[in-house]
N, C-alpha and C positions, 0 to 999 in steps of 0.2 A: 495566523502563524502558518508557516510552511515547514513540513517535515519531509525529508527524503529518506526512502528505504531502499537498500539493495536487496533484490529478490532473486533467489535461486529456485530452480525447478520449473520455470515456465518454458514450454516448448513450442507453443503456438499462440495465435491471436485469441483463441478461446480461453487459454490459460490466463492471458493478460486481462481479458474481459471478466473472468471469474475473480481475479484479484481486485480489479476496479470495483466490482459489485460488492465484495466483502468490505472494502474500505469505506465506500460510500454509504454502507448500511449503519455505520457508527454515528450515533448522535453527536452533532457538533462538527462533522466533516462536511465542508462545503463542496469540495470537488476532489477528484483523484485522477491523475494522469499517469497511466502505466505504459512503460516502454518495454516491449519484448526485446528489441535490439539492444537497448542500454541495460536491460535487466534491472530496472528500478521503478520506483513509484514516487511521484511528487504529490503530496497530499496537503491541501489547503484546509485548515480547520481553526476552530475557535480555541481560546486559551484553556477551556475546560477539558480539552481532549488530551489524554495522557499518551505520549508516544508509545508506551508499552502496550496500550490497547490496540494501536495500529499494528504493531508487531504480532500481537496475539490473534488478531483477525486474519492476517495473512497466514500465520501458522495453522490456524483452524481450517483455512481453506485448502490446506495441503501443500503449502509452499514454505520456504524458509526466508525470513526477513531479518535484516540487521540494519541499524542506523547507517545512513549514508551521508554524503556531503553534497551540497548544491554545486 
């Protein structure tokens, strides 16, 4: 599955790397592509991953995430 999140609060590439690291730390996430320019993340994951857990990981990392569209 692929989930897209709109992310607010990223100001630099280090922020994007921090978000990517937080998302990829979730069990079941295969990969995360984070775009500072587009202010979003595209997360590839298994069926067992709840999109709310993706949002929570971004929120815990200090940023704001909302479901997005592909």
